[in-house]
Structure formats: structure tokens, C-alpha cells
C-alpha positions as CSV (number, residue, x, y, z in Angstrom):
1,M,-6.8,-5.3,-31.7
2,G,-6.9,-1.5,-32.4
3,V,-7.0,0.0,-36.4
4,S,-5.6,3.2,-37.0
5,H,-7.3,5.6,-40.0
6,E,-4.9,4.6,-42.3
7,T,-5.6,0.6,-42.1
8,L,-8.8,1.6,-43.8
9,D,-9.0,1.6,-47.5
10,A,-10.9,4.1,-49.6
11,A,-14.2,2.8,-49.5
12,G,-13.6,3.0,-45.6
13,T,-13.4,-0.9,-45.0
14,L,-11.0,-3.2,-44.3
15,P,-8.8,-4.7,-46.7
16,A,-8.7,-8.3,-46.8
17,E,-4.8,-8.7,-45.4
18,A,-5.9,-6.3,-42.4
19,I,-9.0,-9.1,-41.5
20,D,-6.5,-11.8,-41.8
21,A,-3.8,-10.0,-39.4
22,I,-6.7,-9.3,-36.8
23,E,-7.8,-12.7,-36.9
24,R,-4.5,-14.2,-36.6
25,A,-4.1,-11.9,-33.5
26,A,-7.0,-13.0,-32.0
27,T,-6.3,-16.6,-32.6
28,S,-2.9,-16.2,-31.3
29,A,-4.0,-14.7,-28.2
30,H,-6.7,-17.3,-27.6
31,R,-3.8,-20.1,-28.1
32,H,-2.0,-18.2,-25.8
33,E,-4.6,-18.4,-23.1
34,D,-3.8,-22.1,-22.5
35,L,-0.2,-21.3,-21.5
36,F,-1.2,-19.3,-18.1
37,S,-0.3,-20.7,-15.1
38,E,-2.8,-21.5,-12.4
39,R,-1.3,-18.7,-10.4
40,A,-2.0,-16.1,-13.1
41,A,-5.8,-16.6,-12.7
42,N,-5.2,-14.6,-9.1
43,I,-3.7,-11.8,-10.8
44,R,-6.1,-9.1,-11.3
45,Q,-5.8,-5.2,-11.5
46,S,-7.0,-4.0,-8.0
47,A,-9.9,-1.5,-7.9
48,V,-7.5,1.1,-6.6
49,R,-5.4,1.5,-9.9
50,D,-9.1,1.2,-11.5
51,V,-10.1,4.0,-9.9
52,F,-6.7,5.9,-10.0
53,D,-6.9,6.0,-14.1
54,I,-10.3,7.5,-13.6
55,S,-9.4,9.8,-11.0
56,M,-7.1,11.8,-13.5
57,R,-10.2,13.1,-15.1
58,P,-10.6,16.6,-15.2
59,G,-13.2,18.2,-12.8
60,L,-13.1,15.3,-10.7
61,V,-12.2,15.6,-6.8
62,S,-10.3,12.6,-6.2
63,L,-10.5,11.2,-2.7
64,A,-9.2,7.9,-3.9
65,G,-5.7,7.8,-4.1
66,G,-3.1,7.8,-1.2
67,S,-0.6,9.8,-2.6
68,P,2.0,12.1,-0.7
69,Y,1.9,15.8,-1.4
70,L,5.2,16.0,-3.6
71,Q,4.4,19.9,-4.0
72,S,6.7,20.5,-0.6
73,L,9.4,18.9,-1.6
74,P,12.5,21.1,-3.0
75,L,12.0,20.0,-6.4
76,D,15.0,22.7,-8.3
77,R,17.5,21.3,-5.6
78,L,16.4,18.0,-6.0
79,S,16.8,18.3,-9.8
80,A,20.1,19.5,-9.5
81,T,21.5,17.0,-6.9
82,A,20.2,14.1,-9.2
83,A,22.4,15.8,-12.3
84,K,25.5,16.1,-10.0
85,I,25.3,12.2,-9.2
86,I,25.2,11.5,-13.2
87,A,27.9,13.8,-13.7
88,E,30.2,13.1,-11.0
89,D,29.1,9.3,-10.1
90,G,27.3,8.2,-13.7
91,L,29.4,5.1,-14.2
92,T,28.1,4.2,-10.5
93,A,24.9,5.2,-10.7
94,L,24.0,3.6,-14.0
95,Q,25.7,0.7,-13.3
96,Y,24.4,-2.5,-11.9
97,G,25.2,-2.4,-8.0
98,A,24.8,-4.7,-5.3
99,G,21.9,-7.0,-4.6
100,Q,21.0,-6.2,-0.8
101,G,21.7,-2.3,-1.7
102,T,24.0,0.2,-1.4
103,E,25.9,0.0,2.1
104,E,25.7,3.9,2.7
105,L,21.6,3.8,2.3
106,R,21.2,0.6,4.6
107,T,23.5,2.8,7.1
108,Q,21.0,5.8,6.7
109,I,18.0,3.3,6.8
110,C,19.0,2.4,10.3
111,E,19.0,6.0,11.4
112,V,15.3,6.2,9.8
113,M,14.4,3.7,12.0
114,A,15.7,4.7,15.1
115,A,13.7,8.0,14.5
116,E,10.8,5.3,14.5
117,G,12.3,3.6,17.9
118,I,14.1,0.8,16.1
119,L,17.4,1.2,17.7
120,D,19.3,-2.0,17.2
121,A,19.0,-2.4,13.5
122,R,22.1,-3.2,11.7
123,P,22.8,-2.4,8.1
124,Q,23.7,-6.1,6.6
125,N,20.0,-7.2,8.2
126,V,18.6,-4.4,5.9
127,V,17.6,-5.5,2.2
128,I,16.7,-3.0,-0.2
129,T,13.4,-3.2,-2.4
130,A,11.7,-1.8,-4.6
131,G,9.1,-0.3,-2.4
132,S,7.4,-2.3,0.5
133,Q,5.6,-4.2,-2.2
134,S,8.4,-5.7,-3.2
135,A,8.9,-6.8,0.5
136,Q,5.7,-8.2,0.9
137,D,6.4,-10.2,-2.5
138,V,9.5,-11.8,-1.6
139,A,8.5,-12.4,1.8
140,T,5.4,-14.5,0.4
141,K,7.6,-16.4,-2.1
142,L,9.9,-17.1,0.6
143,F,7.6,-18.6,3.3
144,C,4.1,-19.7,1.6
145,N,3.8,-22.9,-0.4
146,P,0.0,-22.6,-2.3
147,G,-2.5,-23.3,0.1
148,D,-0.9,-22.0,3.1
149,V,-2.3,-19.5,5.4
150,V,-1.5,-15.5,5.7
151,L,-3.7,-13.7,8.5
152,V,-4.4,-10.4,7.9
153,E,-6.5,-7.3,9.6
154,D,-9.9,-6.6,8.2
155,P,-9.7,-4.2,6.3
156,T,-5.9,-4.4,5.1
157,Y,-3.9,-3.1,2.4
158,V,-5.4,-3.8,-1.3
159,G,-1.5,-4.4,-3.1
160,A,-0.9,-7.1,-0.3
161,L,-4.1,-8.9,-1.0
162,N,-3.0,-8.9,-4.7
163,T,0.2,-10.3,-3.8
164,F,-1.4,-12.7,-1.6
165,E,-3.5,-14.2,-3.7
166,A,-1.0,-14.4,-6.7
167,Y,0.9,-16.9,-4.4
168,Q,-2.2,-19.0,-4.1
169,V,-2.1,-18.5,-0.2
170,Q,-5.2,-18.6,1.6
171,V,-6.0,-15.0,3.1
172,E,-7.8,-15.2,6.5
173,T,-8.9,-12.3,8.3
174,V,-8.7,-11.2,12.1
175,D,-11.3,-8.3,13.0
176,M,-9.8,-4.9,14.3
177,D,-11.9,-2.4,16.4
178,E,-11.2,1.4,17.2
179,S,-7.7,0.0,19.2
180,G,-6.9,-2.2,16.1
181,L,-6.4,-5.8,15.8
182,V,-8.3,-7.6,18.7
183,P,-5.3,-9.8,20.5
184,E,-8.2,-12.5,21.5
185,L,-9.6,-12.9,18.0
186,L,-6.1,-13.2,16.9
187,E,-5.7,-16.3,19.3
188,A,-9.1,-17.8,18.3
189,R,-8.9,-17.5,14.8
190,I,-5.0,-19.3,14.8
191,A,-6.3,-21.8,17.1
192,A,-9.6,-22.4,14.8
193,L,-7.3,-22.7,11.7
194,Q,-4.5,-25.0,13.6
195,L,-7.4,-27.4,14.3
196,A,-8.7,-27.9,11.0
197,G,-4.7,-28.5,9.9
198,K,-3.6,-25.5,8.2
199,N,0.0,-24.2,8.2
200,I,0.1,-20.5,9.2
201,K,2.8,-18.9,8.0
202,F,2.6,-15.2,8.9
203,L,0.4,-12.1,10.2
204,Y,0.5,-9.3,7.9
205,T,0.0,-6.3,9.8
206,I,-0.2,-2.2,9.1
207,P,-0.2,-1.1,13.6
208,N,0.3,2.1,12.6
209,F,-2.4,4.5,10.5
210,N,-3.9,1.2,9.0
211,N,-4.7,1.6,5.0
212,P,-7.6,1.8,4.6
213,S,-9.3,2.5,7.9
214,G,-6.4,5.4,9.4
215,I,-6.8,2.8,12.6
216,T,-3.8,2.3,15.0
217,L,-2.9,-1.0,16.9
218,A,-3.0,0.7,21.1
219,K,0.2,0.2,22.8
220,E,-1.1,-2.4,25.4
221,R,-1.7,-4.6,22.4
222,R,1.3,-4.4,20.5
223,Q,3.3,-7.2,22.6
224,Q,0.2,-9.3,22.9
225,V,0.1,-9.5,19.4
226,V,3.8,-10.6,19.0
227,D,3.4,-13.0,22.1
228,I,0.4,-14.5,20.5
229,C,2.2,-15.0,16.9
230,R,5.4,-16.8,18.6
231,T,3.8,-19.0,20.8
232,A,1.9,-20.5,17.3
233,N,5.4,-20.2,15.8
234,I,4.0,-17.6,13.2
235,L,6.3,-14.6,11.8
236,I,5.0,-11.2,11.7
237,L,5.0,-8.6,8.6
238,E,5.2,-5.4,10.3
239,D,4.2,-2.7,7.1
240,N,4.8,1.0,8.7
241,P,5.1,3.3,5.6
242,Y,3.3,5.9,7.7
243,G,5.0,5.6,11.0
244,L,6.6,8.9,10.8
245,L,3.6,10.6,9.9
246,R,2.0,10.9,13.5
247,Y,0.2,14.4,14.0
248,S,-1.4,13.6,17.2
249,G,-1.3,11.4,20.1
250,E,1.5,9.7,21.3
251,H,4.3,8.0,19.5
252,L,4.3,4.1,19.6
253,V,7.2,2.2,18.9
254,P,7.1,-0.4,16.5
255,L,6.2,-4.4,16.9
256,R,9.8,-4.9,15.8
257,A,11.5,-3.1,18.4
258,D,11.3,-5.1,21.0
259,N,10.8,-8.6,18.8
260,P,13.9,-8.8,16.5
261,G,13.5,-12.0,16.0
262,D,9.8,-12.6,15.6
263,V,9.3,-9.5,13.3
264,I,10.2,-8.7,9.3
265,Y,9.8,-5.2,9.6
266,M,9.3,-3.4,5.8
267,G,9.3,0.6,5.6
268,S,9.0,2.8,2.8
269,F,10.6,5.7,1.2
270,S,7.4,6.2,-0.7
271,K,5.5,8.3,2.0
272,I,8.4,10.4,3.3
273,F,10.0,11.5,0.4
274,A,9.5,10.3,-3.4
275,P,7.3,7.3,-4.6
276,G,8.3,7.3,-7.9
277,L,11.7,6.4,-6.8
278,R,10.2,2.5,-5.6
279,I,12.9,2.1,-2.7
280,G,11.8,0.6,0.2
281,W,13.5,-2.0,2.3
282,A,12.9,-5.1,5.0
283,L,14.7,-5.0,8.2
284,V,15.0,-9.1,8.4
285,P,16.2,-11.0,11.3
286,E,19.3,-12.3,11.4
287,H,18.6,-16.0,10.7
288,L,16.5,-15.4,8.3
289,Q,18.8,-12.6,6.3
290,R,20.7,-14.8,3.5
291,R,17.2,-16.4,2.4
292,Y,15.7,-13.5,2.0
293,Y,18.2,-11.3,0.7
294,L,18.9,-14.0,-2.2
295,A,15.0,-14.3,-2.8
296,A,15.0,-10.8,-3.2
297,E,18.2,-10.9,-5.5
298,S,16.4,-13.6,-7.8
299,V,13.4,-10.6,-8.5
300,T,15.4,-7.4,-9.1
301,L,18.9,-8.4,-9.5
302,C,20.0,-5.4,-7.8
303,P,17.6,-2.2,-6.8
304,P,18.7,1.0,-9.0
305,A,21.7,2.4,-8.1
306,L,20.6,6.0,-9.2
307,N,17.5,6.1,-7.1
308,Q,19.7,4.5,-4.1
309,M,22.0,7.5,-4.4
310,L,19.5,10.0,-4.6
311,V,17.4,8.8,-1.4
312,S,21.3,9.2,0.2
313,A,22.1,12.4,-0.8
314,Y,18.5,13.5,0.6
315,L,19.2,11.8,3.4
316,R,22.8,13.4,3.8
317,E,22.1,16.7,2.6
318,Y,19.0,17.8,3.2
319,D,16.7,18.3,6.0
320,W,14.7,15.2,5.7
321,R,13.4,15.4,9.3
322,G,11.8,19.0,8.7
323,Q,10.6,17.9,5.4
324,I,8.8,15.0,7.9
325,E,7.3,17.9,9.9
326,T,6.0,20.1,6.7
327,Y,4.3,17.0,6.0
328,R,2.7,16.1,9.5
329,G,1.2,20.0,9.5
330,L,0.4,19.2,5.9
331,Y,-1.8,16.3,6.5
332,A,-2.8,17.2,9.9
333,E,-4.7,20.3,8.1
334,R,-6.2,18.1,5.7
335,C,-7.4,15.4,7.6
336,T,-9.0,18.0,10.0
337,A,-10.8,19.6,6.7
338,M,-11.6,16.1,6.2
339,L,-13.3,15.2,9.8
340,A,-15.0,18.7,9.8
341,A,-16.5,18.0,6.2
342,L,-17.7,14.8,6.8
343,Q,-19.3,16.0,10.5
344,E,-21.4,18.6,8.4
345,H,-22.5,16.7,5.1
346,M,-22.9,12.6,6.0
347,P,-26.2,11.7,6.6
348,A,-27.6,9.9,9.2
349,G,-26.0,6.5,10.1
350,A,-22.8,6.9,8.7
351,T,-19.6,6.8,10.8
352,W,-16.3,7.3,10.3
353,T,-12.7,6.7,12.0
354,S,-10.6,9.8,13.4
355,P,-6.9,8.9,12.5
356,E,-3.8,10.2,14.2
357,G,-1.9,10.3,11.4
358,G,-1.3,8.5,7.6
359,F,-3.5,9.4,5.1
360,F,-7.2,8.0,5.2
361,V,-10.5,7.7,6.7
362,W,-12.8,5.0,6.7
363,V,-16.5,5.2,6.4
364,T,-19.3,3.0,7.4
365,L,-22.5,2.8,6.1
366,P,-25.6,1.2,7.4
367,E,-25.6,-2.4,6.9
368,G,-27.3,-3.5,3.5
369,V,-25.6,-0.3,1.4
370,D,-22.7,-1.8,-0.9
371,T,-20.7,1.1,-1.6
372,Y,-19.5,-0.6,-5.0
373,P,-22.1,0.3,-7.3
374,L,-22.0,3.9,-5.6
375,L,-19.2,4.4,-6.9
376,H,-20.5,5.3,-10.5
377,K,-22.9,7.5,-8.8
378,A,-20.3,9.5,-7.2
379,I,-18.1,9.8,-10.7
380,D,-21.3,11.1,-11.9
381,A,-21.6,13.5,-9.0
382,G,-17.9,14.8,-9.6
383,V,-16.1,12.8,-7.1
384,V,-13.8,9.3,-6.4
385,F,-13.9,7.0,-3.5
386,I,-12.5,3.7,-3.1
387,P,-15.0,1.1,-2.2
388,G,-14.4,-1.2,0.8
389,A,-14.5,-3.9,-0.8
390,A,-11.0,-3.6,-2.5
391,F,-9.4,-4.2,1.3
392,T,-10.9,-7.6,2.3
393,P,-10.1,-10.9,0.6
394,S,-14.3,-11.7,0.9
395,D,-16.5,-11.4,-2.3
396,E,-19.4,-10.3,0.2
397,P,-20.6,-6.6,-0.7
398,S,-19.2,-4.1,1.9
399,N,-20.7,-1.2,3.3
400,K,-17.4,0.8,3.8
401,L,-15.7,2.9,1.6
402,R,-12.4,4.7,1.7
403,L,-11.3,8.5,1.6
404,A,-7.8,9.6,1.1
405,F,-7.2,13.4,1.8
406,S,-3.1,13.5,1.5
407,A,-2.7,14.8,-1.9
408,V,-6.0,17.3,-1.8
409,P,-6.2,20.9,-0.6
410,P,-8.7,21.3,2.3
411,E,-11.1,23.4,0.0
412,A,-11.3,20.4,-2.7
413,I,-11.7,17.9,0.0
414,A,-14.7,19.8,1.6
415,E,-16.2,20.2,-2.0
416,G,-15.2,16.5,-2.5
417,V,-17.1,15.3,0.4
418,R,-20.4,17.7,-0.4
419,R,-20.5,16.0,-3.7
420,L,-20.5,12.7,-2.2
421,A,-22.8,13.4,0.8
422,P,-26.1,13.1,-1.3
423,V,-25.1,9.9,-3.0
424,L,-24.5,8.0,0.2
425,R,-27.7,9.8,1.7
426,E,-29.9,8.4,-1.2
427,A,-28.5,4.9,-0.7
428,I,-29.1,4.8,2.9
429,A,-32.8,6.0,2.1
430,A,-33.3,3.4,-0.4
431,L,-33.0,0.5,2.7
């Protein structure tokens, strides 16, 4: 409990009533600890959020946060659009709305997914969510009992891990190589878990430009992964926030494109428009739609009408496809700057991925290096990254780290890598 200067008496000490108040608050907090559910023990702030706060310090080069570069948006026009929505449709924009989301936006989302390669989506099977993070939460609540198994790539998105742990599920990893999730390892892991009597509910996957690794699931593996899961009666949660942000290589259609009955597809406007609006969606197989929609409604009641209307206006009145091309150019330039800086400055023994889209590069150091304690040394050197341990359910030390380039100008990327290199070089030399 904080104490203001006004609380102190003339002698600079706490008066008796202030001490009593502090003691009562401490006792109350202690009593309330007993009220937490078992689930609460699994709810923790992620390392990403911890580092995000640190990265706001002046002078630091942040290669930590995977934020889009919003400076390229037409902010003046958007502010006028938002004002017009409130002025002309304020009673709708500021009121409760439909629990599934507006029909206009759900229809427009089908057009966005068509640009990704999903051509058969129907608005009635789209559920608007508070970002794809909420879509993950709804799916886990809907399908998983405590102790059920969820399969994930290793590494995977830290926000998904936090969701799964909060619902007391058993998270099991499947290794990736440079071509993504390895189908043979997936099949073997499923067989071993089923032999042990485990109940596997779904595979959570980010097939395009995985967060944190930047790796993309190879074309020839995509249907294999779906077929393996279908045979084992395991759903697939496909998370694809970066799919439209490919800047090199061949476009690959989502897993959902040819498998409408086996995949819950999750998308988001956070990377292709604005994360602060917290508008994402789930395209749900028709036979699961009602249960999923009701589960989503029980959490948020309804997605925010004003935010949906602003997204709809953006898709209707702006060149959103042109904006995505702008993003692709920006991120391609920054990815190139990152890879060039790594090539120039990284010590011998370090390797890294070369993404064809998205926001991230995944750096691997020699076995025996733990990147978590290196974070503090990096901050002292003026740069921030995310340790690899944040992206796996394992409690073992990790010799990996994530670097994000999306929100950082090329010259700052080069400087950040230059600052980071001696920290990593020293850690490798100490082996």
C-alpha cells in the first residue's frame, strides 16, 4: 500500500490511525488469498508484458514488442471518420449490440478471408471477438476440462500459453524445424498421449510466420497436419494474424481453406489495422457455431459497436489492401535490416531464422546459454528482447530469444543488434 506525503505527521512519522489502516489492508489481503480458485494460481503476467513496460524507458532500443507500425495509417481521416460515426450514428455506436457482432463487419471479414484464400466463409459462421486472444480463450473454455491436453508448436505464442494454463489444461509441445510443425512428430506425440489415456482436444497452431519463430508451415505439410488431427478426432485452432503480411515467397492458403469442418480459424485486425480496437474473429465450423457464439457472448456480452463500425468504415471507405501493401514494404525493409545486422554483429555459434513475413526473428545460441538472465545485461547495454523461455510451457532454461523488428526503424534495429551482440558474445565465451 503506497503512502503519500500528506499521510505523514509533522514529525515525519505515520500517525497511529494510518498504521492501523495499513495493517487492516494487509490482513484483508491475506484473508482474501484464501478465496482464490485453483485456476488463479495459473494466471500470471507474461514475460512479454513485463518487458513491454521496461521497453518504454527512454534511450532503450526495444526489439521486444511485436507492435504494428501505426504511423503509416491515415490518422487524420480516421479521426474524422470516428467523429462522423458518433455524430450520425452515436445511438447505435454507443449502445449494446449483437452478441455475434454486426452483420456488416462479419460480411466484410469474409472478404478479408477471401484475400487470404478462404473462399467459402459465410457471415453466420463468423463470431466477432476481442482480438484473437479472446477467440482462443472462448475455444479453450468451450472444449477443455481441467487435465485435458492441448497440443502446441514449440515455440508458440505466449498469450495462448497463458490462456491454456489458466484453464488448467495440459500443454504438450510438438517440435518444429525450418519447415514448421513436423507431421511425423505430431503423429507420434498424439499416439503416445492417447496410449497414456490422455484426452486431446485441439492443436493450436500459427502456420504463417509463427510467433515467436517467424517460421512458416511448408505447403506440403499443411494437409498432412489436418489429416493427422482429423484421424485422431482432434480440432485445429488456426491462428493467422500475420497471414496477409507476407513480403517474400509463395502465398500459402490457410489450413481452413480446404477443411471447413475441422478447423476453427482465428483472425485479427490488430496487425492489419489497429490493435487498440481489439477486434478479431473466429470462423467456426457450422456444427460448432452456436455453442461457440454463446460461449463468446457469456464473456463479452457483445463486441464494442463503435469499434466494429470504425473497422467497417475503414474496410468500406479506405484502401485497406493498399495499406497492407504499405505494411509489407515497411516490414520487408525492417526484416532485411534485422537480418543484415545479425549477419554483421552476431557472435560465432548464434543462428537465426529468416522469415518471409510477420514481425519476428528467432535467435538460437549454443546449448548451455540461458537467455533469461541475459535480459538484465541487455537492458544495461540499452536494448530489450524477449527470452525464449516465455514461449514454451517447459520450466527448463532456454538458449533462444525473440527479436521483433516491426515497430523499429532500420537504423534503430541495427543499433539494437549492435548493443546486444557483446552481451551474447560474453555469454557464449563463458561456456
